N, C-alpha and C positions, 0 to 999 in steps of 0.2 A: 419587236420583234423576239421570242424566245430562241433558247438555244437550239431544240428541237428541228424549228423551220427553218433557222441559220443552216442548221448541218445537214438537212435535204436539201436546201437550197444549193448549197456551195458542193455537194457532192455528186447532184445531178450538173451542174455547172463542169464540174472535172470532167466527168465523165462524159457530157459531149463534147466537150473541148477534146478530149484524148479521142475519141469514134471519130471526128471529122477531121483528125490531123489539126486542130487549130493551136498551131504554138502560142504566138501571143495571148492567147485568152489563159491558156495552161501556166503560162510564166506570170502573167495577172495576177491569178488566182493564187500561185505560190509566194509571189512578192506580199500580197493583201495578207492571208493566214501567218508569212511569216511576221511580218511588219505588226501585224496586233498583237501576236505572242511577244514581242518584242516591247512594243510600248503599252499595251495594254487598252488601248484607244480599239472599241469596237464597232467598227465603219457603222454596220447595221442598226446598232441603238443610236449613233448619232444620226445618221438616217432618217429612223422614224419617229424622233424628238426634232429634227432641223425646222419645222414649220414655228412649232411654239418656242424653238429657242430664238428664232429669229425677229419675232413680237416680243419676247422676253429680256430683261435684263439679265435673269438668271443664266449660266452655264449651262449646257446640258450635260444631263448626267454621265458622257464619253469626257469632258472636259474638264468634269469633278475631279475625277479619275487621277487624272494629269496632277491636280494642285494637291492630292492627298499621297502623292508620292509614288514614283515610277518602279520602287523595289518591294512592291508588294504582291508575290507569287502566290498566286492559287492555283487549283486543279486546272481549270479550264485555260487558264492560261499558258499554264507549261503544256498543256495537251496542245494547243494550236503552235508555242514555236515549235513541240516535236514536230508535228505534222509536216510545217514548212520546211524545216529541216531534211526530213525523210525524203518530203516528193522535190526538194531541190536536190537532193544526193543523189536520187533515182532517176530524174528527168533529166536534169539539165547537166551532170555530170560523167554517171555511167547510164545514159539513155541505151545502147545495145546491149549491155548486161542485163540490167535491171528495168526493163521494158514493163514486167508485170505487175510491181510494185506501185504505180501511181496507179494501175487499176484496181489493183484489190484495195487501195488505200480510197480508192473513188467510190467504189460500191460499200464500204466498211462505212464510210462518212455517211454515205445517202442511208442505207440500213439502220445505222445510231440514229439519225434524225427522221426516220419514218417509225422505228420499233422506242425509240430514247433510251434506249441500251447501249451504251458504249465500253466494250470492255478496256480499253484502252485507258479510256477514264477512271476507272472502277479501279486499277492497278495503279494509277498515280494517285486516288485517297487514299489507297494501300498504305503508299510510302506516308502519309502523313500530310498532305499539304489539303488544306481546306478546300 
């Protein structure tokens, strides 16, 4: 699964969970992207490679990343951590005051998945992250 498809699915699920007030799904999505940013284990890549990894002795690519080191910060990892942090603060801590930020983030992530253009990721790359 490439990052465009992942962003489109993540943004779409975030918008659906916000529209139907599915708070538990929203919290799961926030925790998922936040933990992916912290650990650099991308669940979508692991699930796509699961049948191969189940019958193979070699660890899947997501698990090989753990063995190479957890402090390898690249631009998509910082993006996931920032998205998780912004959604955590705006949805869980200040939901009454910042109710529009999760909606904006959902539309932005969904749009980035459809078009392949993410201004936030471009800014992170301009800061020097690979």
